ChimeraX commands (.cxc) that place a marker at each C-alpha (Angstrom):
marker #1 position -10.04,0.95,20.93 radius 0.5
marker #1 position -8.75,-2.57,20.36 radius 0.5
marker #1 position -6.45,-3.79,17.60 radius 0.5
marker #1 position -6.05,-7.53,16.96 radius 0.5
marker #1 position -2.60,-8.62,15.74 radius 0.5
marker #1 position -1.38,-11.93,14.35 radius 0.5
marker #1 position 2.32,-12.61,13.92 radius 0.5
marker #1 position 2.94,-10.32,16.88 radius 0.5
marker #1 position 6.18,-12.03,17.93 radius 0.5
marker #1 position 7.94,-11.27,14.63 radius 0.5
marker #1 position 10.04,-8.24,13.78 radius 0.5
marker #1 position 7.15,-6.24,12.31 radius 0.5
marker #1 position 4.45,-7.40,14.69 radius 0.5
marker #1 position 6.43,-6.75,17.86 radius 0.5
marker #1 position 7.36,-3.24,16.70 radius 0.5
marker #1 position 3.74,-2.45,15.84 radius 0.5
marker #1 position 2.45,-3.79,19.16 radius 0.5
marker #1 position 4.98,-1.69,21.10 radius 0.5
marker #1 position 3.99,1.44,19.19 radius 0.5
marker #1 position 0.26,0.93,19.64 radius 0.5
marker #1 position 0.51,0.11,23.34 radius 0.5
marker #1 position 2.75,3.13,23.94 radius 0.5
marker #1 position -0.22,5.29,22.85 radius 0.5
marker #1 position -2.64,3.48,25.13 radius 0.5
marker #1 position -4.23,1.29,22.44 radius 0.5
marker #1 position -5.37,-2.12,23.65 radius 0.5
marker #1 position -3.77,-4.86,21.57 radius 0.5
marker #1 position -4.96,-8.46,21.57 radius 0.5
marker #1 position -2.38,-10.88,20.21 radius 0.5
marker #1 position -3.66,-14.01,18.47 radius 0.5
marker #1 position -1.46,-16.92,19.57 radius 0.5
marker #1 position -1.27,-20.62,18.70 radius 0.5
marker #1 position -0.85,-21.78,22.29 radius 0.5
marker #1 position -2.84,-21.42,25.49 radius 0.5
marker #1 position -3.46,-17.69,26.11 radius 0.5
marker #1 position -1.57,-16.29,29.10 radius 0.5
marker #1 position -3.76,-13.31,29.85 radius 0.5
marker #1 position -6.68,-11.16,28.69 radius 0.5
marker #1 position -4.58,-9.59,25.94 radius 0.5
marker #1 position -4.08,-12.91,24.17 radius 0.5
marker #1 position -6.56,-15.12,22.32 radius 0.5
marker #1 position -6.16,-18.54,20.74 radius 0.5
marker #1 position -6.37,-19.32,17.07 radius 0.5
marker #1 position -5.23,-22.24,14.91 radius 0.5
marker #1 position -4.74,-21.14,11.30 radius 0.5
marker #1 position -3.79,-24.65,10.14 radius 0.5
marker #1 position -7.17,-25.92,11.32 radius 0.5
marker #1 position -9.06,-22.79,10.33 radius 0.5
marker #1 position -9.99,-22.11,13.96 radius 0.5
marker #1 position -10.73,-18.57,15.12 radius 0.5
marker #1 position -13.70,-17.63,17.28 radius 0.5
marker #1 position -15.34,-14.58,15.63 radius 0.5
marker #1 position -16.31,-13.36,19.11 radius 0.5
marker #1 position -12.64,-12.57,19.70 radius 0.5
marker #1 position -12.83,-9.98,16.93 radius 0.5
marker #1 position -16.12,-8.34,17.90 radius 0.5
marker #1 position -15.78,-4.71,18.86 radius 0.5
marker #1 position -12.21,-4.40,17.58 radius 0.5
marker #1 position -11.29,-1.54,15.29 radius 0.5
marker #1 position -9.06,-3.62,13.04 radius 0.5
marker #1 position -7.15,-6.86,12.59 radius 0.5
marker #1 position -3.53,-6.55,11.47 radius 0.5
marker #1 position -2.65,-9.95,10.08 radius 0.5
marker #1 position 1.12,-10.52,9.78 radius 0.5
marker #1 position 1.57,-14.25,10.41 radius 0.5
marker #1 position 3.46,-16.45,7.95 radius 0.5
marker #1 position 6.62,-18.53,7.58 radius 0.5
marker #1 position 9.75,-16.51,6.83 radius 0.5
marker #1 position 10.58,-16.19,3.15 radius 0.5
marker #1 position 14.35,-16.09,3.56 radius 0.5
marker #1 position 14.71,-17.92,6.87 radius 0.5
marker #1 position 15.63,-21.27,5.33 radius 0.5
marker #1 position 16.97,-22.66,2.08 radius 0.5
marker #1 position 14.01,-23.46,-0.13 radius 0.5
marker #1 position 13.03,-27.02,-0.96 radius 0.5
marker #1 position 9.64,-28.19,-2.16 radius 0.5
marker #1 position 8.42,-28.88,1.38 radius 0.5
marker #1 position 9.40,-25.45,2.67 radius 0.5
marker #1 position 7.93,-23.72,-0.37 radius 0.5
marker #1 position 4.62,-25.44,0.41 radius 0.5
marker #1 position 4.93,-24.20,4.00 radius 0.5
marker #1 position 5.53,-20.63,2.80 radius 0.5
marker #1 position 2.32,-20.76,0.77 radius 0.5
marker #1 position 0.24,-22.73,3.28 radius 0.5
marker #1 position 1.10,-20.54,6.27 radius 0.5
marker #1 position -0.02,-17.45,4.41 radius 0.5
marker #1 position -3.08,-18.63,2.55 radius 0.5
marker #1 position -4.59,-20.71,5.36 radius 0.5
marker #1 position -4.00,-18.07,8.02 radius 0.5
marker #1 position -5.37,-15.25,5.86 radius 0.5
marker #1 position -8.43,-17.28,4.87 radius 0.5
marker #1 position -9.12,-18.09,8.53 radius 0.5
marker #1 position -9.06,-14.40,9.51 radius 0.5
marker #1 position -11.09,-13.33,6.46 radius 0.5
marker #1 position -13.85,-15.91,7.10 radius 0.5
marker #1 position -14.11,-14.90,10.76 radius 0.5
marker #1 position -14.44,-11.23,9.83 radius 0.5
marker #1 position -16.97,-12.00,7.10 radius 0.5
marker #1 position -19.22,-13.63,9.69 radius 0.5
marker #1 position -19.51,-10.50,11.82 radius 0.5
marker #1 position -22.38,-8.04,11.27 radius 0.5
marker #1 position -19.98,-5.07,11.38 radius 0.5
marker #1 position -16.50,-6.45,10.94 radius 0.5
marker #1 position -13.31,-4.60,11.88 radius 0.5
marker #1 position -10.99,-3.50,9.10 radius 0.5
marker #1 position -8.43,-6.03,7.89 radius 0.5
marker #1 position -4.85,-4.96,7.23 radius 0.5
marker #1 position -3.29,-8.07,5.74 radius 0.5
marker #1 position 0.41,-8.59,5.15 radius 0.5
marker #1 position 1.58,-8.95,1.59 radius 0.5
marker #1 position 4.84,-8.32,-0.25 radius 0.5
marker #1 position 6.30,-6.45,-3.19 radius 0.5
marker #1 position 7.17,-9.92,-4.46 radius 0.5
marker #1 position 3.79,-9.48,-6.16 radius 0.5
marker #1 position 5.51,-7.51,-8.94 radius 0.5
marker #1 position 8.24,-10.05,-9.71 radius 0.5
marker #1 position 11.40,-8.81,-11.43 radius 0.5
marker #1 position 10.75,-5.24,-12.61 radius 0.5
marker #1 position 14.31,-4.46,-13.66 radius 0.5
marker #1 position 14.78,-0.69,-13.64 radius 0.5
marker #1 position 11.11,-0.07,-14.46 radius 0.5
marker #1 position 9.12,1.80,-11.80 radius 0.5
marker #1 position 5.94,0.07,-10.62 radius 0.5
marker #1 position 3.15,1.06,-8.25 radius 0.5
marker #1 position -0.10,-0.38,-6.94 radius 0.5
marker #1 position -1.72,-0.25,-10.39 radius 0.5
marker #1 position 0.91,-2.56,-11.90 radius 0.5
marker #1 position 0.02,-6.20,-12.71 radius 0.5
marker #1 position 1.52,-9.24,-10.97 radius 0.5
marker #1 position 4.84,-10.58,-12.16 radius 0.5
marker #1 position 5.97,-14.14,-12.73 radius 0.5
marker #1 position 7.90,-16.59,-10.59 radius 0.5
marker #1 position 7.20,-18.48,-7.39 radius 0.5
marker #1 position 6.84,-15.49,-5.07 radius 0.5
marker #1 position 4.55,-13.54,-7.38 radius 0.5
marker #1 position 2.44,-16.29,-8.90 radius 0.5
marker #1 position 2.39,-18.98,-6.20 radius 0.5
marker #1 position 2.71,-16.96,-2.99 radius 0.5
marker #1 position 1.52,-13.35,-3.15 radius 0.5
marker #1 position -1.37,-13.70,-5.61 radius 0.5
marker #1 position -3.17,-16.48,-3.67 radius 0.5
marker #1 position -2.16,-14.87,-0.37 radius 0.5
marker #1 position -3.96,-11.66,-1.29 radius 0.5
marker #1 position -6.88,-13.56,-2.83 radius 0.5
marker #1 position -7.47,-15.29,0.51 radius 0.5
marker #1 position -8.78,-11.96,1.89 radius 0.5
marker #1 position -11.67,-12.04,-0.57 radius 0.5
marker #1 position -14.37,-13.38,1.83 radius 0.5
marker #1 position -13.85,-10.35,4.06 radius 0.5
marker #1 position -13.85,-7.86,1.18 radius 0.5
marker #1 position -17.00,-9.42,-0.30 radius 0.5
marker #1 position -18.71,-9.06,3.08 radius 0.5
marker #1 position -18.01,-5.31,3.06 radius 0.5
marker #1 position -14.94,-5.30,5.30 radius 0.5
marker #1 position -12.31,-2.68,4.50 radius 0.5
marker #1 position -9.27,-4.68,3.40 radius 0.5
marker #1 position -5.82,-3.15,2.90 radius 0.5
marker #1 position -3.02,-5.29,1.46 radius 0.5
marker #1 position 0.33,-4.30,2.97 radius 0.5
marker #1 position 2.81,-4.91,0.14 radius 0.5
marker #1 position 5.97,-4.60,2.17 radius 0.5
marker #1 position 9.49,-4.14,0.81 radius 0.5
marker #1 position 12.86,-4.73,2.49 radius 0.5
marker #1 position 12.42,-3.56,6.09 radius 0.5
marker #1 position 15.56,-2.06,7.63 radius 0.5
marker #1 position 16.18,-2.99,11.25 radius 0.5
marker #1 position 19.27,-4.02,13.18 radius 0.5
marker #1 position 17.09,-6.43,15.17 radius 0.5
marker #1 position 16.04,-8.74,12.33 radius 0.5
marker #1 position 15.50,-9.27,8.65 radius 0.5
marker #1 position 18.14,-9.08,5.93 radius 0.5
marker #1 position 19.99,-6.09,7.37 radius 0.5
marker #1 position 20.65,-7.83,10.69 radius 0.5
marker #1 position 21.99,-10.90,8.86 radius 0.5
marker #1 position 24.47,-8.99,6.69 radius 0.5
marker #1 position 25.67,-6.44,9.26 radius 0.5
marker #1 position 28.47,-8.69,10.61 radius 0.5
marker #1 position 29.91,-8.96,7.09 radius 0.5
marker #1 position 29.88,-5.21,6.60 radius 0.5
marker #1 position 31.33,-4.51,10.03 radius 0.5
marker #1 position 34.16,-6.89,9.12 radius 0.5
marker #1 position 34.79,-4.91,5.92 radius 0.5
marker #1 position 33.68,-7.77,3.67 radius 0.5
marker #1 position 30.37,-6.39,2.41 radius 0.5
marker #1 position 30.07,-6.44,-1.37 radius 0.5
marker #1 position 27.52,-5.84,-4.13 radius 0.5
marker #1 position 25.51,-8.89,-5.12 radius 0.5
marker #1 position 25.31,-10.12,-8.71 radius 0.5
marker #1 position 25.38,-7.23,-11.15 radius 0.5
marker #1 position 24.71,-4.71,-8.36 radius 0.5
marker #1 position 22.37,-2.91,-10.75 radius 0.5
marker #1 position 19.19,-4.54,-9.44 radius 0.5
marker #1 position 16.89,-2.16,-7.56 radius 0.5
marker #1 position 16.04,-2.67,-3.90 radius 0.5
marker #1 position 12.86,-1.18,-2.48 radius 0.5
marker #1 position 13.42,-0.59,1.22 radius 0.5
marker #1 position 11.67,1.00,4.19 radius 0.5
marker #1 position 12.84,1.69,7.73 radius 0.5
marker #1 position 11.08,-0.20,10.49 radius 0.5
marker #1 position 9.89,3.10,12.00 radius 0.5
marker #1 position 8.38,4.14,8.68 radius 0.5
marker #1 position 6.73,0.73,8.25 radius 0.5
marker #1 position 5.04,1.12,11.64 radius 0.5
marker #1 position 4.07,4.69,10.80 radius 0.5
marker #1 position 2.57,3.65,7.47 radius 0.5
marker #1 position 0.53,0.86,9.05 radius 0.5
marker #1 position -0.79,3.25,11.69 radius 0.5
marker #1 position -1.69,5.73,8.95 radius 0.5
marker #1 position -3.63,3.04,7.09 radius 0.5
marker #1 position -5.38,2.03,10.31 radius 0.5
marker #1 position -6.63,5.58,10.74 radius 0.5
marker #1 position -7.63,6.31,7.14 radius 0.5
marker #1 position -10.96,4.69,6.26 radius 0.5
marker #1 position -10.33,5.35,2.55 radius 0.5
marker #1 position -7.19,3.22,2.41 radius 0.5
marker #1 position -8.15,-0.16,1.00 radius 0.5
marker #1 position -6.75,-2.51,-1.61 radius 0.5
marker #1 position -3.01,-2.80,-2.26 radius 0.5
marker #1 position -0.69,-0.31,-0.57 radius 0.5
marker #1 position 3.07,-0.38,-1.16 radius 0.5
marker #1 position 5.05,-0.03,2.06 radius 0.5
marker #1 position 8.37,1.14,0.62 radius 0.5
marker #1 position 10.37,4.35,0.82 radius 0.5
marker #1 position 9.90,6.78,-2.10 radius 0.5
marker #1 position 13.50,6.34,-3.33 radius 0.5
marker #1 position 14.51,2.77,-4.21 radius 0.5
marker #1 position 18.24,2.25,-4.77 radius 0.5
marker #1 position 20.39,-0.20,-6.66 radius 0.5
marker #1 position 22.13,-2.97,-4.76 radius 0.5
marker #1 position 25.47,-1.29,-5.43 radius 0.5
marker #1 position 24.26,1.99,-3.92 radius 0.5
marker #1 position 22.82,0.10,-0.97 radius 0.5
marker #1 position 26.16,-1.64,-0.43 radius 0.5
marker #1 position 28.14,1.60,-0.46 radius 0.5
marker #1 position 25.63,3.34,1.83 radius 0.5
marker #1 position 25.76,0.53,4.38 radius 0.5
marker #1 position 29.56,0.58,4.29 radius 0.5
marker #1 position 29.48,4.31,5.04 radius 0.5
marker #1 position 26.96,3.77,7.83 radius 0.5
marker #1 position 29.25,1.31,9.66 radius 0.5
marker #1 position 32.42,3.26,8.71 radius 0.5
marker #1 position 33.98,0.33,6.93 radius 0.5
marker #1 position 35.18,-0.20,3.35 radius 0.5
marker #1 position 33.28,-2.49,1.02 radius 0.5
marker #1 position 34.72,-5.02,-1.38 radius 0.5
marker #1 position 35.40,-3.70,-4.90 radius 0.5
marker #1 position 34.33,-6.95,-6.54 radius 0.5
marker #1 position 30.71,-8.16,-6.52 radius 0.5
marker #1 position 29.65,-11.60,-5.34 radius 0.5
marker #1 position 28.82,-13.51,-8.57 radius 0.5
marker #1 position 25.27,-14.67,-9.13 radius 0.5
marker #1 position 26.31,-18.29,-9.55 radius 0.5
marker #1 position 27.92,-18.25,-6.10 radius 0.5
marker #1 position 24.77,-16.81,-4.52 radius 0.5
marker #1 position 22.68,-19.50,-6.21 radius 0.5
marker #1 position 25.03,-22.17,-4.90 radius 0.5
marker #1 position 24.70,-20.88,-1.34 radius 0.5
marker #1 position 21.08,-19.70,-1.26 radius 0.5
marker #1 position 19.49,-21.94,-3.87 radius 0.5
marker #1 position 16.30,-20.84,-5.59 radius 0.5
marker #1 position 15.79,-17.95,-3.18 radius 0.5
marker #1 position 18.79,-16.15,-4.72 radius 0.5
marker #1 position 17.02,-15.83,-8.06 radius 0.5
marker #1 position 13.75,-14.65,-6.51 radius 0.5
marker #1 position 14.84,-12.57,-3.54 radius 0.5
marker #1 position 18.38,-11.29,-4.14 radius 0.5
marker #1 position 19.30,-11.03,-7.81 radius 0.5
marker #1 position 16.07,-9.60,-9.21 radius 0.5
marker #1 position 15.31,-5.89,-9.33 radius 0.5
marker #1 position 12.20,-4.33,-7.78 radius 0.5
marker #1 position 11.78,-0.59,-8.23 radius 0.5
marker #1 position 8.55,-0.13,-6.30 radius 0.5
marker #1 position 7.01,3.24,-5.44 radius 0.5
marker #1 position 4.54,3.92,-2.58 radius 0.5
marker #1 position 2.15,5.83,-4.82 radius 0.5
marker #1 position -0.96,5.35,-2.67 radius 0.5
marker #1 position 0.67,6.63,0.51 radius 0.5
marker #1 position 2.24,9.62,-1.23 radius 0.5
marker #1 position -1.00,10.61,-2.94 radius 0.5
marker #1 position -2.83,10.33,0.39 radius 0.5
marker #1 position -0.39,12.80,1.93 radius 0.5
marker #1 position 1.49,10.41,4.19 radius 0.5
marker #1 position 4.92,11.67,5.28 radius 0.5
marker #1 position 7.92,9.37,5.55 radius 0.5
marker #1 position 10.53,9.99,8.21 radius 0.5
marker #1 position 13.29,8.44,6.11 radius 0.5
marker #1 position 13.31,9.11,2.37 radius 0.5
marker #1 position 17.06,8.91,1.78 radius 0.5
marker #1 position 18.78,5.59,2.44 radius 0.5
marker #1 position 21.75,7.20,4.24 radius 0.5
marker #1 position 19.40,8.87,6.71 radius 0.5
marker #1 position 17.48,5.64,7.29 radius 0.5
marker #1 position 20.63,3.60,7.93 radius 0.5
marker #1 position 21.97,6.25,10.31 radius 0.5
marker #1 position 18.72,6.13,12.29 radius 0.5
marker #1 position 18.49,2.33,12.26 radius 0.5
marker #1 position 22.09,1.75,13.30 radius 0.5
marker link #1:1,2 radius 0.2
marker link #1:2,3 radius 0.2
marker link #1:3,4 radius 0.2
marker link #1:4,5 radius 0.2
marker link #1:5,6 radius 0.2
marker link #1:6,7 radius 0.2
marker link #1:7,8 radius 0.2
marker link #1:8,9 radius 0.2
marker link #1:9,10 radius 0.2
marker link #1:10,11 radius 0.2
marker link #1:11,12 radius 0.2
marker link #1:12,13 radius 0.2
marker link #1:13,14 radius 0.2
marker link #1:14,15 radius 0.2
marker link #1:15,16 radius 0.2
marker link #1:16,17 radius 0.2
marker link #1:17,18 radius 0.2
marker link #1:18,19 radius 0.2
marker link #1:19,20 radius 0.2
marker link #1:20,21 radius 0.2
marker link #1:21,22 radius 0.2
marker link #1:22,23 radius 0.2
marker link #1:23,24 radius 0.2
marker link #1:24,25 radius 0.2
marker link #1:25,26 radius 0.2
marker link #1:26,27 radius 0.2
marker link #1:27,28 radius 0.2
marker link #1:28,29 radius 0.2
marker link #1:29,30 radius 0.2
marker link #1:30,31 radius 0.2
marker link #1:31,32 radius 0.2
marker link #1:32,33 radius 0.2
marker link #1:33,34 radius 0.2
marker link #1:34,35 radius 0.2
marker link #1:35,36 radius 0.2
marker link #1:36,37 radius 0.2
marker link #1:37,38 radius 0.2
marker link #1:38,39 radius 0.2
marker link #1:39,40 radius 0.2
marker link #1:40,41 radius 0.2
marker link #1:41,42 radius 0.2
marker link #1:42,43 radius 0.2
marker link #1:43,44 radius 0.2
marker link #1:44,45 radius 0.2
marker link #1:45,46 radius 0.2
marker link #1:46,47 radius 0.2
marker link #1:47,48 radius 0.2
marker link #1:48,49 radius 0.2
marker link #1:49,50 radius 0.2
marker link #1:50,51 radius 0.2
marker link #1:51,52 radius 0.2
marker link #1:52,53 radius 0.2
marker link #1:53,54 radius 0.2
marker link #1:54,55 radius 0.2
marker link #1:55,56 radius 0.2
marker link #1:56,57 radius 0.2
marker link #1:57,58 radius 0.2
marker link #1:58,59 radius 0.2
marker link #1:59,60 radius 0.2
marker link #1:60,61 radius 0.2
marker link #1:61,62 radius 0.2
marker link #1:62,63 radius 0.2
marker link #1:63,64 radius 0.2
marker link #1:64,65 radius 0.2
marker link #1:65,66 radius 0.2
marker link #1:66,67 radius 0.2
marker link #1:67,68 radius 0.2
marker link #1:68,69 radius 0.2
marker link #1:69,70 radius 0.2
marker link #1:70,71 radius 0.2
marker link #1:71,72 radius 0.2
marker link #1:72,73 radius 0.2
marker link #1:73,74 radius 0.2
marker link #1:74,75 radius 0.2
marker link #1:75,76 radius 0.2
marker link #1:76,77 radius 0.2
marker link #1:77,78 radius 0.2
marker link #1:78,79 radius 0.2
marker link #1:79,80 radius 0.2
marker link #1:80,81 radius 0.2
marker link #1:81,82 radius 0.2
marker link #1:82,83 radius 0.2
marker link #1:83,84 radius 0.2
marker link #1:84,85 radius 0.2
marker link #1:85,86 radius 0.2
marker link #1:86,87 radius 0.2
marker link #1:87,88 radius 0.2
marker link #1:88,89 radius 0.2
marker link #1:89,90 radius 0.2
marker link #1:90,91 radius 0.2
marker link #1:91,92 radius 0.2
marker link #1:92,93 radius 0.2
marker link #1:93,94 radius 0.2
marker link #1:94,95 radius 0.2
marker link #1:95,96 radius 0.2
marker link #1:96,97 radius 0.2
marker link #1:97,98 radius 0.2
marker link #1:98,99 radius 0.2
marker link #1:99,100 radius 0.2
marker link #1:100,101 radius 0.2
marker link #1:101,102 radius 0.2
marker link #1:102,103 radius 0.2
marker link #1:103,104 radius 0.2
marker link #1:104,105 radius 0.2
marker link #1:105,106 radius 0.2
marker link #1:106,107 radius 0.2
marker link #1:107,108 radius 0.2
marker link #1:108,109 radius 0.2
marker link #1:109,110 radius 0.2
marker link #1:110,111 radius 0.2
marker link #1:111,112 radius 0.2
marker link #1:112,113 radius 0.2
marker link #1:113,114 radius 0.2
marker link #1:114,115 radius 0.2
marker link #1:115,116 radius 0.2
marker link #1:116,117 radius 0.2
marker link #1:117,118 radius 0.2
marker link #1:118,119 radius 0.2
marker link #1:119,120 radius 0.2
marker link #1:120,121 radius 0.2
marker link #1:121,122 radius 0.2
marker link #1:122,123 radius 0.2
marker link #1:123,124 radius 0.2
marker link #1:124,125 radius 0.2
marker link #1:125,126 radius 0.2
marker link #1:126,127 radius 0.2
marker link #1:127,128 radius 0.2
marker link #1:128,129 radius 0.2
marker link #1:129,130 radius 0.2
marker link #1:130,131 radius 0.2
marker link #1:131,132 radius 0.2
marker link #1:132,133 radius 0.2
marker link #1:133,134 radius 0.2
marker link #1:134,135 radius 0.2
marker link #1:135,136 radius 0.2
marker link #1:136,137 radius 0.2
marker link #1:137,138 radius 0.2
marker link #1:138,139 radius 0.2
marker link #1:139,140 radius 0.2
marker link #1:140,141 radius 0.2
marker link #1:141,142 radius 0.2
marker link #1:142,143 radius 0.2
marker link #1:143,144 radius 0.2
marker link #1:144,145 radius 0.2
marker link #1:145,146 radius 0.2
marker link #1:146,147 radius 0.2
marker link #1:147,148 radius 0.2
marker link #1:148,149 radius 0.2
marker link #1:149,150 radius 0.2
marker link #1:150,151 radius 0.2
marker link #1:151,152 radius 0.2
marker link #1:152,153 radius 0.2
marker link #1:153,154 radius 0.2
marker link #1:154,155 radius 0.2
marker link #1:155,156 radius 0.2
marker link #1:156,157 radius 0.2
marker link #1:157,158 radius 0.2
marker link #1:158,159 radius 0.2
marker link #1:159,160 radius 0.2
marker link #1:160,161 radius 0.2
marker link #1:161,162 radius 0.2
marker link #1:162,163 radius 0.2
marker link #1:163,164 radius 0.2
marker link #1:164,165 radius 0.2
marker link #1:165,166 radius 0.2
marker link #1:166,167 radius 0.2
marker link #1:167,168 radius 0.2
marker link #1:168,169 radius 0.2
marker link #1:169,170 radius 0.2
marker link #1:170,171 radius 0.2
marker link #1:171,172 radius 0.2
marker link #1:172,173 radius 0.2
marker link #1:173,174 radius 0.2
marker link #1:174,175 radius 0.2
marker link #1:175,176 radius 0.2
marker link #1:176,177 radius 0.2
marker link #1:177,178 radius 0.2
marker link #1:178,179 radius 0.2
marker link #1:179,180 radius 0.2
marker link #1:180,181 radius 0.2
marker link #1:181,182 radius 0.2
marker link #1:182,183 radius 0.2
marker link #1:183,184 radius 0.2
marker link #1:184,185 radius 0.2
marker link #1:185,186 radius 0.2
marker link #1:186,187 radius 0.2
marker link #1:187,188 radius 0.2
marker link #1:188,189 radius 0.2
marker link #1:189,190 radius 0.2
marker link #1:190,191 radius 0.2
marker link #1:191,192 radius 0.2
marker link #1:192,193 radius 0.2
marker link #1:193,194 radius 0.2
marker link #1:194,195 radius 0.2
marker link #1:195,196 radius 0.2
marker link #1:196,197 radius 0.2
marker link #1:197,198 radius 0.2
marker link #1:198,199 radius 0.2
marker link #1:199,200 radius 0.2
marker link #1:200,201 radius 0.2
marker link #1:201,202 radius 0.2
marker link #1:202,203 radius 0.2
marker link #1:203,204 radius 0.2
marker link #1:204,205 radius 0.2
marker link #1:205,206 radius 0.2
marker link #1:206,207 radius 0.2
marker link #1:207,208 radius 0.2
marker link #1:208,209 radius 0.2
marker link #1:209,210 radius 0.2
marker link #1:210,211 radius 0.2
marker link #1:211,212 radius 0.2
marker link #1:212,213 radius 0.2
marker link #1:213,214 radius 0.2
marker link #1:214,215 radius 0.2
marker link #1:215,216 radius 0.2
marker link #1:216,217 radius 0.2
marker link #1:217,218 radius 0.2
marker link #1:218,219 radius 0.2
marker link #1:219,220 radius 0.2
marker link #1:220,221 radius 0.2
marker link #1:221,222 radius 0.2
marker link #1:222,223 radius 0.2
marker link #1:223,224 radius 0.2
marker link #1:224,225 radius 0.2
marker link #1:225,226 radius 0.2
marker link #1:226,227 radius 0.2
marker link #1:227,228 radius 0.2
marker link #1:228,229 radius 0.2
marker link #1:229,230 radius 0.2
marker link #1:230,231 radius 0.2
marker link #1:231,232 radius 0.2
marker link #1:232,233 radius 0.2
marker link #1:233,234 radius 0.2
marker link #1:234,235 radius 0.2
marker link #1:235,236 radius 0.2
marker link #1:236,237 radius 0.2
marker link #1:237,238 radius 0.2
marker link #1:238,239 radius 0.2
marker link #1:239,240 radius 0.2
marker link #1:240,241 radius 0.2
marker link #1:241,242 radius 0.2
marker link #1:242,243 radius 0.2
marker link #1:243,244 radius 0.2
marker link #1:244,245 radius 0.2
marker link #1:245,246 radius 0.2
marker link #1:246,247 radius 0.2
marker link #1:247,248 radius 0.2
marker link #1:248,249 radius 0.2
marker link #1:249,250 radius 0.2
marker link #1:250,251 radius 0.2
marker link #1:251,252 radius 0.2
marker link #1:252,253 radius 0.2
marker link #1:253,254 radius 0.2
marker link #1:254,255 radius 0.2
marker link #1:255,256 radius 0.2
marker link #1:256,257 radius 0.2
marker link #1:257,258 radius 0.2
marker link #1:258,259 radius 0.2
marker link #1:259,260 radius 0.2
marker link #1:260,261 radius 0.2
marker link #1:261,262 radius 0.2
marker link #1:262,263 radius 0.2
marker link #1:263,264 radius 0.2
marker link #1:264,265 radius 0.2
marker link #1:265,266 radius 0.2
marker link #1:266,267 radius 0.2
marker link #1:267,268 radius 0.2
marker link #1:268,269 radius 0.2
marker link #1:269,270 radius 0.2
marker link #1:270,271 radius 0.2
marker link #1:271,272 radius 0.2
marker link #1:272,273 radius 0.2
marker link #1:273,274 radius 0.2
marker link #1:274,275 radius 0.2
marker link #1:275,276 radius 0.2
marker link #1:276,277 radius 0.2
marker link #1:277,278 radius 0.2
marker link #1:278,279 radius 0.2
marker link #1:279,280 radius 0.2
marker link #1:280,281 radius 0.2
marker link #1:281,282 radius 0.2
marker link #1:282,283 radius 0.2
marker link #1:283,284 radius 0.2
marker link #1:284,285 radius 0.2
marker link #1:285,286 radius 0.2
marker link #1:286,287 radius 0.2
marker link #1:287,288 radius 0.2
marker link #1:288,289 radius 0.2
marker link #1:289,290 radius 0.2
marker link #1:290,291 radius 0.2
marker link #1:291,292 radius 0.2
marker link #1:292,293 radius 0.2
marker link #1:293,294 radius 0.2
marker link #1:294,295 radius 0.2
marker link #1:295,296 radius 0.2
marker link #1:296,297 radius 0.2
view
């Protein structure tokens, strides 16, 4: 059994590759440089280059490549890069799969940014897209780029991922020094919901979707119990055995530091439930945030 992975050097991709290889699964990493062995193959998403022969005989392609949403302060150029890196790469993979007589399944990265600001309203995979740059300009066209594969009969699952908890990367790794120094604080009102998932549970969910031929379309990769930012702050303080600040960081200060990303990725609420996974009978290792943080840290 062979699984093809793009974005394999990132936090999610590297964890998934380690897990699959630990079970004896052959993983071929698509790379944008000269391959350095039989377990690597070249592709160029910017040019739309991917030899379909690389995908023949594989069980699935897990497509995770794309520029980091929160890695840099947004300007118009970087916003175009966020969109381009996702849409062009996804379209390249989808066209290659569509050209195969019996294409592997496609598990394509997506994000709960699809739902926009949901406030304290619960949403699941049946909910419509929200508004704003991430929902309208990033996630909707990103998911639509898988259409050639779906129209060719390929099983396509859209991995709408929430905040992934890991000490090795992502938001948690960036804020840990503040919390260990006792300067962690709620952000904005603190009432906005955060939909999180541990890295172990993210890998487990992806592997579940790989093995379930009925899982197609959007699938929320979030823990069953979203929490408010204030609850998240207090839980992380407990996890590192440090106090947290009693006063929240004002929204205007976050906007001054983070720019437009603050209003789309920090101050909005997203109360997203993993309805599809729960109804399919998938079991999460970490349902409570305190348990997840204890395991992660």
